[in-house]
N, C-alpha and C positions, 0 to 999 in steps of 0.2 A: 502494499499500499504505499502509493506516494505521502513522504512526510508531512506535505501543504495541503493533500485533499482536503476536504471536506467528509466527513464521516457522519452517520449517523447511524447507532446503535437501535436496534427494533424489538421489543419482546411482542413475539406475534401471538403466542397463546393467551394473553390478556384480553378481558371486554368478553360482551355478548359476540355469540355467532364467530367466535374466532377458533383455526387462524383463517378461517375463509374471510372474512371482514376487512382482518388487517394485510393481510398477503393483497388483496385486491386495492387496499389503498395505495399500498406500497408500488402498485402496478399504477396508479394514477400520478403519483407523486414522479416516480423513473421517467416517467413520459415526458415528463415535462421539466424536467432536471437532471437531464443526463450523465450530468459533470459531478454528479454526489455519488458516493458509494453507501449502500445501506449493508450494514451490518447485522442479520436477523437471528436472532434465538429464539429455537423452538423445535418440536418435537419432528423428526424428517418423515416419519411415516405420517402425520397430519398435512403436509405442503404439498399441494400440486406441482410434480415433477414437471410439467410444461412451464411453471412461471420459474423454476429453479433453473433450467436450461434456456430459456429467452433470455432472462437476464444475468446468465453466467459473467458478465465481465461486468456487470452492475452490482451485483451483491456478493458477498461471502455470508456464509451458512453456515451455525454453529448450533449441532443437535446438543438439548438438554432432555433428559429423561423426566424430569418432572415439572409439574404444572403447580402454580400456586392458584386457588380458585377464589372465588368472589365472598365464600363464606370463611375463609380461613381467617382465622386470629391473630392480628400483628402479634401478639405475643409471643405464640405459639411457632411463627415462621424464623424466627429469630434462631429456635434452637433445631427445626424440621426443614424439608426442601430445601437442604445445602445446593443442591444440582437444579433447582428450577432456573426458567429461563428469565425470570423475572430477576431473580438474585445474581445469575450469572453475567448478565447482562449489564447491568447497574457496577457489576467488581470491573469489567472490562472498559468502562470508560474513567476507571479513575486512572487521575495523574497524567491523562492522556490530553494534548490541543489540539485544536480544530475537530473536536469532535461532542455529540451531544445524543441525549436517551429521549425514546418516545415511549410508552405503555398507556393501553387502554385500560388495565388489569386491577387489582385490587387495590383502593386509595390508599387505606392503612399501609396496606404491606410496601408500597411506593413510598409514601414518605417516612418509614421508620426505616425500611432498609437504603434508600437513598440519603437519610440523614446520619445513621449508623457507619456506613460502607464510606463517603464521600465527605461527612464532614460539613460543617457550616462555616462561612468564609468568617474572618476576625470581625470580633465586634454584632455578630448575629447571634443571637440564642436559639432562636427555633426560624426553620422552614417557613413560607408562607405561598399560597395557591394565589396567582394571580394570573387575571383575565382580562377581557375586553367585553363592556355589556355596550348594546346600543342605545342610544340616547338621539335627543331631537336636533343634535347638533353634528351628529356622527357617533362617537362613541366616548365612552371614559372607562376609568382602568381602575379595578377593585379589586383590594387585598386586606384580609384572608379570606379567602373562599369556602374553606374546608380544611386547612392542616394541622390547625390547633382550637380545641374545643374552648380553651381560655385563654386570652392575653392580658400582660400587664401594661401600664402605660411605658414601661421602655420598650418593650416589646413592638408597639404600636409607631413609638418613634423610630424603630427601626423598618417597620414595614412602610411607612410616609418616607424614610429615606429611598428604600429600594423602590416605591413605586416614582417618585421623584427622578429617579435612573431609567425606570422602565419607560414612564411617558415622553425621554427624551429618545429613545431609541425610534418612539416610535411620532419622531419629529415636532414634539412637542416643546418648545424650549421653556417656556416659563410655564409649566405646568400649575393649575390652581387646585391646590389640595384641603380637601377635608375628611373630618371624622364622623363617622355615621351617628347618627345620635337621635333623641328622641324629639328633640326639640333646637332650635338652634341659638337663644339663649346663652350666656357663659353662664356658669352654675347648674345647669342642665342635665342628667342621667346621674350614672353611678360615679363615684370618686375616681377611679382610675380611668375615665374619659376625660375628667378632667384636669386633672392630672399631666395626659397625656398631651393635651391642648397646649397645658402652659409648658411643657418641653418644647413642642413642635415651634409653639408660638417665641422660645429663646435660641433656636437652630439657626442655620445658617438659612434654610426653605423659608424662614418667617415672612417672607414679602411676595410667597405664595400662597402662603397657608391663609386660607378665607374662612377657615373655624367648623363651627359643624355644620351638617347637612341632614334634613329627613327625609325616612325611606320614600318619599313621595317626590322629591327630587332629585332622584339616582338619576332616571332617564330625563331630566331636565338640559342637562349639560350646562349646569352651573358649574359642576368641579371636573376636573381632567382626570383627577386621583381620589379614589375614596378609600378611607382606612377605617378598617373594622376587624373583632376580630373572627376568628373563622366559623365561629357558632352562629354568630348573627349574620356573618357573611353567606355563609352555604344556604341559610333559612332565604334570605333573599334574592341569590340566584336561583334558588329551586321555586323561588314564588313567583318570580317574573318569568321562569320558565314555562310555567304552569299557564300563566297569563297568556304569553304570547299562543300557547298551542289553541287554548278556548277561543281566542279572538280568530284565528286565523280558521278554524274549525264551523264558528258560527259564520265569518265569512261566505265560506263554501255551501253551509247549508242554504243561507239566505238567497246567494246567487244561483242556485238550483232548485229553488222555489215552484216555481213557474215561468211563463214564457216571458212576461215585463221583465221579473230580475235579470233572466239571463239578457235581456235587448242592454239592461242596465249596466251587467257586466262587462260586456264587447263595450260599452261605450267609456268603463271607468279600467278595459283591463291592463293599460300601461302604469296608472297610478298605484293599481294593484298589484301589480307584479313587483313593481319598485316595493312597495310597502312591505311586501312580503322578503323579497330579497332583505331586507333592511332587519329584519328581526330573523330570520334566518339563523337557527344555530348553528348550522353549515360552518357558517362565516367565522365563527368565535371559537370554535373548536381546538382546544388546546392550551391548557393553561400550565402556566410555566411556575413551576416549585422554586421560587427566589430566595434566596440566600444559603444555595448550596456550594459547594466547591465542583463543580460539573452544572453540565446543562442538562438539565429532567424537566420534559415535558409531559405533563397529566391529562392524555384524549377522556372523553366522556365512555362509558362504558358502553354505551348503548349507540356510540357514533356509528354514521355509518362509512361506509368504504370513502365517500366523498369528504367527508368529514375527518376520518384520520390522514386523508392526504393533508387538509389545512394544516392538522397537528403537524405533519411533517416539515410542513413549510415553516411554520412557525418558527420550529426548531433550527433551520435554516438559519431563517434571519437573524435568531437569536446568539447562531453562533458567528455567522459574519461581519455582525454590529460590535461580538464582544463584550455582551450586557454587564458581564461580570467585570471586567475592566473598570468599567463605569462605577457601578455599586460600590467596588473598594476605594477610587478617588473620592465618592461621596462619603463614605462612610469614614475617609479618615478626617473630614470636615466637622466631625462633629465629637463633643465630649461625652462618651458613655459614662452613665456609673454603674460601677458594680451591682449587679441583682442579690 
């Protein structure tokens, strides 16, 4: 393998309907990125030989006997399944340059194994899931979306710095940063949120900090980066996903109800397609696990092949733009207190 060639390591066995789904996603990605090498970990007998033959010059395949299932507990996988595709893939990327990792597998397992095997960046206590959320002005960046059930004020400060760096690689030069809360007034919410407010307001990103933001403002475009704990963030994300499905599903029912509604659909078709594309989860699939000594991207377990290909595309962008280098540079500008 060329020392400077970008490679992406793939856990082929993680997620619903895998490896068929992940392999199809890899195929879609490779058809548009012929200069990238995919190193695929999985069970050889489960992989389509036609795929392996067709893309033999663009992939390396590593056979693994074991698979981590969705119902495997993170605590148990530390002692077992040491030959799993997920574990071996994460071990492979450790201390390597120009490389990243994508999995649609068990979220807890991805978080625990990547944290223990790769370790976190200096001054980062815990990693955070970070992804983009559609808004009326384009998108915002939100973290943590589920890596941690609880976070303290110091960790929220760390998340804000990482989110600030993430926004910059998305070409937002002065990202507006906010903390998710139940109100916008100072003094609202739990104590750790107020403490996080004070820490961020004293840091080098204070000029980009706009304070609190309420849940109904997430999609308003008011903030470019929204910081929260993983429990709250995951609920907010899944609520938004459910609402999106509800709206698009009802649109379909309405416009297929009768001939008049069919005609209305034809008139509005262009705008409806544009709206559907805006809220399409495929477009945003692939959350980066920020704060690790390595590039790790978590695809949604139920993602389509097209959505998995998007996660690979995101991983490629993070590698090319060297996001961790920018995060490290920004972390050096903050005086963190010991937790």
